[in-house]
N, C-alpha and C positions, 0 to 999 in steps of 0.2 A: 255408673248405674248397673245394677244387677237384679234380675228377677229370680227368685228361688221358689219353685213349686213344691209344696209339701206332698210327699207320697202317701203319708198316713191319712191326711185329711184332704180329699181330692178337690175341695172348693177353697182351699187356703193358699194364699200367695204372700211371700215376704219380699219386700223391696229394700235393697241395700243401696245407700248413697254415700259416696266418699266426699267429705267436705274439704274445704281449703285448709282446715286446721288439722289435717291428717287424722280425722276421726271417721268412723263408720256409723252412719245413722241407719236404723233398722225399723221398718214399719210393716205391720202385718195386716192383711186384708182377708176377709172371708166373703165369698160370693154366694149367690143363691144356689149354684150347682157348679159342677166341674166344667160344663160347657161354657158357662159365663166366664170362668177363669181362663179357659183356652182362647176364647174370642178376644178377651182383653190383652192377653200376651201376644196374640197375633197382630193386634192393632199397634201395640208398642214396637214390635219387631218391624212392622211396616214403616213406622215413623223413623225408627233408627236407621233402617236401610235407606230410606229416602234422603235422609240428611247425613249419610255417611260420607266421609272424606275419601273413602276408597273408590277408585275409578271402576273397579270390577266387583261383581257380587261374589260372596263366598258361600251363599246358600240360595237356593231357589225352591219354589213350591211347584208341584206337579199334580195335575188332575188326571186320574186314570178312570175311564168309563168303559164298561163292556155291556153290550145288549144284543141278545138274539131277537131280531125284529119280527121273526115268525112270518117272513115274506109278506108283511103288511106294511103299508106306508105309515109313517109316524103321525101322531096328532099334531095339531097346529102349534101347541106350546109344549116344549120339553125343558124349560129353564130349571125346573126343580132338580133335574139330574145334575146340572152343572153347579147348582148351589148346595149339593150334598144334602138334600132334604128327603126325609122319609124315615125308615126304620134303621136301627143299628147305632153305630157311632157316627153322629152327625155334627155338622158345624153349628156354632151358635149364630143367631141372627145378626149379631154385631159384626161378624166377619163376612157376611153375604157378599158385599160388593168390593172385597179385596180380590182383585183378579189374580189368578195363578199365572206363573211365568210360562208354563207349558201345559197344553191340553192334549191328551192322547185319547182318542175315541176308537174303540174296536167294536165292530158289528159283525154279526153272523146272520145268515138268511136275510141279507139286506137286498130289498127289491129295487132300490133306487140307483140311478146313474151317479157317477162320481161327482159331476158338476152340481146336480140337484141336491145331493146330500151335503156337499161342502157349503152350499149357499145356506141351507137350513142351520148348520152348525155355526157359521160365522154370524148369521143374523141373531141367533139365540144368545151367543156370547156378547154381541154388541148391545143387546137389550139389557143385559145385567151388568155390563162393565163399561158401557159407552166407549168401547175401544174396538178398533178394527184389527183383528188378529191376522198375522201372516201365516200363509200355508207353507209349512216346512216340507211335508211329504204326504202323499196319498198313494196307497198301493192296494190293489184288489186281486183276489183269486176267486173266481166265480162269484159267490155271494159272501165271501169273507173279506172284510175291508178294515184297513187301519188308516187313520188320519192324524197328523200331528200339526198342531197350531201353536204359535208362540207370539208373545208380545212383540210389537214392532221394534222396540229398543234392543231386542236380542238377535235381530236378524244377522248382524255382522259378527255375533259371537258364535254362531252355529256354522259348522263346516263338516266336510267329509261325510255327507249324507249318503246313506246306502239303504237299499230296499231289496227284499228277496221273498220268495215263498217256497213252501214245500207241500206237495200233495200227499195225503194219506188216505184217500178214498179207496175204492175197490182196486186191488192190485197196485196200490200206491200210484195210480195214474189219473184217478178222478179227483177234481178239485172241490167237490162238494164238502169234503172234510180236509183239514190240513191247517196251515198257518201262514200268516203274512207277518213280515217284520220290518222295522225301521231302526236304523242306528245313526248316530252322529256325534260329533264332538261339540260340547258346550265349553268354549275356551279350552282349558286343559283337562276336562273331565269327559270320559266316554259314557254315553247313555245308549241303552238298547231296549227295545220294546217289541214284544211278540204277542200277537193276537191269534189264538188258535180255536178251532172248532173240532173237537175230538169225536170219536165214534160214539153213537148213542146206544141206549139199551142197558138196563140194569145189569144184565148178565155178561156184558162185554167189557168188564173191568180190565182184563189182561190185554185186550186189543187197544184200549185207551193208553195203557202203560207203554205199549209198543209204539203207538202214535207219537207219544212224548219223546221216546228215545230217538225215533227217526227225525223228528224236528230238531232235536238237540244236535244230532250228528250232521245234518245236511243243510240247515239254514245258514246261508253264507252272509254274515253281517260283520261289521267292524273291521279291524286292522287285518289285512290279508297276510301280513308277516307273522301273525300269531296262528299259523295253520296247525300247529301242534295242539292248540287249545280250542275246545268247543265254546259256544257262546256264553256259557256260565262263567268263564274266566276272562272273556275278552272285554268286559265292561266294568267300569267303576260301579255303575248301578244298572241292573237288568230287571225289567218289570215284565211279568208274564200274565196276561189277562185272557179272558175268553169264556166261551161255553165249553168247559172242560168235560161236562156230561157225567161226572162222577155222581153216584146216587146214594140215597139212604138205603142201606142193605138190610131190609126187614121183609118178612113174608107179606104177600099181598093181602092176606086176610087181616093184617093189622092196620089197614088203611085208615079206618075210622079212629083207631087208637092214636095214630099219628096226627090226625086232624085235631083231636082233643088236646094233645100235648102242644100243638102249635097255638091253639086258642089260649092255653095257659102259659105260653111263652117258656115251656120247658125244653128249650133248645138243646141244652147240654145232654139230655137223654138221647135225643135224636142224633146229635153230632157224634156220639160214641159209636154210631153205626155208619158214619159218613165214610164212603169208600176212599176218598182222597186223603182224609186224615189217617185212615188205617194204612193205606199204601205208603204214605210218607213216613209213618212211624216205623214201618218195616224196611225203610230205605229203598223202596222199589221205584219211586218217582220223586222228582223235585227235591233231590238231595241237597241239603243245606240252604234251601229256600225258606223264606219266612212268610207267614200270613197273619194278619191282624185277627184277633179273636172275633168270631162271628156272633153277633148279638141281634140278628134280624131273622125274619122268617124265611123259610125256603123260597127260592125265586122262581121255581118251576113246579108243577104245570098249572097255571091259573086258567080259569074260564075267561075268555077274552071279553074286553070291555067291562070287566069287574075284577075286584080284588077281594071279593067276599068268599069265593069258593075255589077250591082246587079241583080241576077236572082230571081225576087220576085214572079214569078208565076210558078206553077208546076201542070201539068195535071195529075189527078188521076182518078180512075174508078168512084169515087163518084162526079167528077166534078173538076173544077179549084180550086186549093188551093193557097192562097196568103201567102207569108212570107215577109212582108214589112221589109225594112232594119231596123235593130235593134241592140242595144248594149246587146247582149245575154251574152257575156263573160266578167266577172267582177272580181274585187279583192276588198274585204272589210276587215276591221280589227277592233278589239276592244281590248284596253289595259287597265290595271288597272289605276285608276286616278293618276295624277301627276307622271307618268312614261314617260320617254323620248321616243317618237316615231315620226319620220318624214318621210313622203312619198317623196322620191327624184325623182321618175319618175313614169309615168302611161301613157301607150299608147299601140298601136298595130303596127305590123310590116308592115302593108299594105301601099303601095304607088302605084298610078295608073301608068301603063306602057305607059306614054304619050311621044311621040317623043319630043326631045328638042326644035323643031321648033314650037310646038303647043302652048307653054306658054312662054311668053317673060318677064313677070314681076311677082313679088309677090303681092298678093292682098293687098290693102291699109289697110284692116281690121286687117291684121296681124302685123302691125307696130304701136307700142304704140306712142302716142303723148308725147314727152318729154318736160316738162315745161321749160321755158327759164331760170329758175334759176339753172338748172342742169349743169353739167360739160360737155363741148363739146368733140367731138371725133376728135382730130387733130393729124395726124400722126407725128411721130418723130422717130428718129433713136437711141435715147439714153434713158437711164433710170438711175435715181440717184443711186449711190452706197449705199447699206445698210450694216452696220457692220454685219459680219457673225454670231456673237454671239448674235445678237438681233432679227434678222428676216431673214427668208430664202430668197434667191435670187429669183426674179420673172423672168420667161423667157421673153426675149425681144419680142417674138412673141405675147405675151399676153398683155403687158402694154407699153405705150409710154407716153412721156411728153407733157403737155399742160399748157399754162398759166391759172391761176384760174379765170381770168376775162372774158374768152371767152364765147360766146353764141352758143349753139348747133343748128344744123339744121338737120332735117330728111327729106330725099327726099320723096315727095309724089308720089304714084304710083296708078295705077288703075287696075281694074279687066279686063283682056282681054276677047275676045270672045272665048268660048271654045266649041269644037264640042259636039253634044248631045251624052250622054252616058259616057262622060269622067268626072273624078273628078279632083279637084285641087291638085297640088303637095304638098308633105310634105316638111319640112325643108331640106336644103342641107345635104348630107351625109347619107340619108336614103337609104335603099335597098328594093327590092321587090322580094326576093328569096324564099318566103314560100307561094306558091299558090296552093298547091295540094288539099286543102280542101276548102269547101265553107265558112269556118270561118277563120278569121285571128288570129294568136297567139297574146295574150295580155301579157304585162309585167308590173310589178310594182317593185320598189326597195325601201327599207326602211333602215333608221338608227333606231336602237332599243337599248335602254339602258338595260344593264344586270348587275347583281351583282355577286360577287365572293362567294365562300364558305368561310365564314368569319372565320378568325383566330385572336384571340385577340392579340394585340400588347404588352400586359402586360406579364411580366415574370411569371414563375411558382410560386405558393404560394401567388400571389397578388390577393386580394379580391376586386372586383369592388363594388361600391355602387349599390344597387339594384334598377333597373329602375322600372317604374310603368306606366300603361296605365289606366286612370280613365275616366269613362263616367258619366256625370252628367246631371240631369234634362232631361232625354231622353224619347221620346215617339214615337210610331209607329202609323201611320194612314193607315188603311187597307180598301180595297174595299170588304167588306164581311158583311153579315147579321148574321154570326155565333156569338153566345154568349158564346162560350167556352172560357176558360182561355188560355192565351198565355204566352210563355216564350221565351227567346233569347238564341241562341248558338253562341259562338265566336270561330272562327277557324283561325289559322294562323301558318305559319312555324316558327314564333318566339315564339310560346307557346309550352310547353311540350305536351299538349293535349288540346282538345277542352274544353271550359268552359261553363257551363250551368247556367243561371240566375234563380232567383225566378220568380214567376208569376207576371205579371203586373195587374194593375187595369183598367177595361174596362169602357169607357165612350162613349156616343153616340156623333158622330161628325156631321159635316155638310154634307148635301146631302146623308144621309144614311150611311156614312162611320163609321167605328169603330175606336176609339182612344184608344190605349193601353199605359197607363202611367207607367213608371218604376221609375220615381223620382230619389231618391238617393240610390236605392236598388241594383243597378247593381254591380257585383263583380269587384274588382280591379285586373287587369290582370298583371301577373308577367312574363316579357319576359325572355327567356333563356340567352340572351346576352343583356347587357344594354349600350354597347358602341354606341354612336350616329352615328358613321359611318355605323354601321350595322342596328340599329333600325330605322333610318329615311328612309331607303329603304324598309321597311316592310309594309304590308297591313293586315287589319283585315276584314275577311269575316263574315257577320252577317246573321243569319237565324232566322226568327220568326216562332215558331212552336206551334201547338195546343197541349194543355195538354191532351186532350182526345185521340188523335190518333197519336201524334208525327209527324203529317204531316206538311210540310213546307208551309207557306202562303206567303212567300216572302223572297228574298235574296238580299243582297247589299254588297258593298265594301267600306271601308274607308282607306285612305292613312295616314301613319304616317310621311310622308316626309315633310321636311322643318321646319325651326325655325320661331318663332314669338315672341310676347311679353310674359310676365309672367302672363297674365290674361287668363281666360277661353274664348275660342272663339267657335262659332257655328260649328257644323258639319251637313251634310245633305247627304243622299244617297237615290236614288230611290230604291224601292223594286220591283223586278220582279220575276215571277215564270213561267217556261216553255215558256219564251220569251214574256210574257205579263206583262204590268204594273199592280202592285197589291197595290201600295201605296208608302209611303216613311217613312224613319226613320230619326229623327233629335234630336238634343240636343247639348251638349257641351263635349269637350274632353280636357284632360290635360295629357301631356306626360312628364314623368321624365326620364332622361337618366343619365348615369354616366358621369363624367367629361371627356371631350375629344373634339377633333376637327374633322371636316369632311374635306376631301380633295376635290379639284376640280375634276370633272369628265371630261372625254375627250369631251363629248358633250357640256360642258360649255365653251369650247374653242371658239365656234362660237355662237354669240348671234345676236339678231335682234334689231336694233334701230327703235323705233316707231315714233319718231318725229325728223325731221332734226334740229330743234332749240334746242333740249335737248342735253346737254353735255354728255361726256362719263360716268359720274357718275350716270346718270339716266337711264341707259340701263337695259332692262329686257330680260330675256331669254324666248323664245317661245318654248314650247315642241312640238307643232304641229300647223298646220294651223287651226285646229278646235277650236272654242271657248271653248269647253269642257275642253281643255288642257291648258287654258290660265289663270288659277287662280294663281296669284303670289303675294308674299309679297311686299308691298310698302316699308316697313321698316324692316330691318333685324338686329337682335341683334347678334353681333359676340360673339362666345364662349370665355369666359374669366376665369381667376382664381377666387377663392372665394370658395363658397360652393361646396362640392363634388357632389351635385345634381344640374344639370342644368334644369330649368323648361322650357318646350317647349309646346306650344299649337298650334293647327293646325285646321283651319276650313275646310281644304282639300276639299273633293268632294262635292261641292255645287250643288244646284239644276239645272239640265240641262234637258230641254225638247227635243223634236225631233229636229234633225239637229243642236244641240248645243245651242238652244235659252235658255235664262235664265228662270228658273221656280222658282220664289222667293216666298217662303212660310213663310219667317221670318217677324216678326213685326219690325217696324223701330228701336226700341230700342235693337233689337237682331242683327242688321246688324254688320258684321265683321268690326272692326275698323282698323285693321292692314293689311287688305287684300283688294285688289280691283280687279275689272274686267273691262277690256277695250276691246271692240270689235274693231279690226283695221278697220278703214274706208277704203272702196275701192275707189281708185282714178280712176275716169272714164277715165282719160287720159292714163291709163295703159292698156286699152283693157280688154278683158275677162280674167277670171282666178282669182285665189286666191292670186296671187302675186308673186309666186316664178319663174314661167317659162311660160310667155305668148308666143304666137307665135313669133318666132325669126325674127327680122328685117334683111335686107341684111347685109352682113358682113361689119363691119366698123373697122377702126384701133382703138384699145383701147387707153385709156388715162391714163396718169400716175398721180402719187400723187402730191398733193399740198405740199408746204414746210412743214417740221416738225414744229408743234407748241408744245411747252412744257409748262407744268403746274406742279407746285409742288404738289405732292400727299399729302393728309392729312394722316399723320401717327402719331403714338404715342403709349403709353403704352396700353392698352386695356380697356379704360373706357367703360361704357355701353352707348356708343353713338349710334345713329341710322345711318345706312349706306345704302344709296340707291343702288339699284341693277338693 
């Protein structure tokens, strides 16, 4: 069973089923909107995970919530926050009661005691999931707090729990501003979470940048043996949340213009002046982090007990202070290269308390124009019967039948006249029950790939062929005038201990940079386990250090994931130090594993089809919306019999500049031949957004599948043929 999500038509889903007669059956479904499709996929993934024969999960879902409580106690009911209800990219109602594996809640200006807040959180989660969650960690710095809760079944999978905090208030000694963090291992995967409250004030952007750098440098989480690496390299997945306090940088006299743009949901105009986005673009903060597209209104500064008005002025003894509406509350993340991570929702709980008579229609900007080639939404009362052993039954409320030749129509609507001071409504099903603070709570949910504590499938006494990781023709380019000698250190959980290289040869590079060449001198790394199922999930951390002082001049990460051809392919990783770009490391890698096969992961169950004209055999899996995560092999060599050593090479983490743009430093003859990069084109007809969840159009009856089309799958003994994926 395979689910294929169309990227061109965001409400379309293809289901492939392999039959006993070695044929592939293909059915197409069209849902009322993209949220319905996402909810359906999540339900099927939940079913597949529940009935999986694998003892350990290879994917979990994580809820991240951040809320500046404004030193006021919360309302009695806050469940909409944990259900991802409100504005922005939200979950479909059908997925409401699928509990996440881990809940991480960060608060700022939190007036409650730890015990009281924890009781509220656990009671709220029990109300919507009927499950009593285990407390993994709770850590507080003054009024900044982080809580981590997990399903009871995961209690024994979580270990190495670590908490810490950093103060960034006045003179870096007061804890009214700063960060709290939690890290732990989930089986074989390291997870880190940072909740921060940075300096306030529109004019204090540079101070916020410095707050971030201090937290990055001094927050002590994760494996202490990785002292050469800051927290951005210590974790498979790192999530950074909080009231980051970056503002919309516009003159105060444009306040009313900003309000009008919010009413009209013209967020893109305002986000072009968002300080955090601008600072990230200039690589000053959150280097190589990702953030889901913002499709919700600014979360600050609301009039309390209302979501109708922004209170953007405040009289102080020193005069009038302006707090223009801004996206202060954010969630970002950074994962190791080629690791599965997908943001499923990102929004806030606010919705204006507008009487139902005030708004009669949904603005036309929220309805994507569906090309005439797509499948129409025609109601029907029946759905074709699908054999129970091949595909799960689809609820009749979600999908109905339509002839494949019909043409869709989408009703056009217009923006009504709205009273001054009011905002436009959010999608149906939202609530506005959390209004005690001048900030709205923000939610984000993620699918994240995880690995198990690997146990070899071979019996006792069986000796595996020794795997090997070989780096060839490598060199580092550094932004430094230093003429000291440099060496490399390799760190990884797949190695017995870190490995140190010989010194490289220095050469003068372009624009005053230093090039350190290592040629063929780098040591061959011997992994503790050579099984491909284990080794292809591992990463190598690289630190380039001065021979004089052993000080690190840059750190990077290289993935060992995925198979390719038997020739050497290029690798590339940017080198950063304390959150700043320091250069890059590149060369070639060759990976040898013992003989074996890798199994399909749960997150491979759902893939994305990039082109409607391409058949099912040309589908590629997207690990994230960000281009940084979209390096994939065009041709894949299936593991076969033969030599006990399978040769695998991996260009893995290629050059990525800010916001995922390509940074290509390879000469034409060094370009990867078996790998390609394609940036998905945005279809303007789909409206704003990266593609997974644009503003939801009015509810429409969903459409059912076309007739099954069958095609004989290519099968055979296991020659070294190339197989598209």
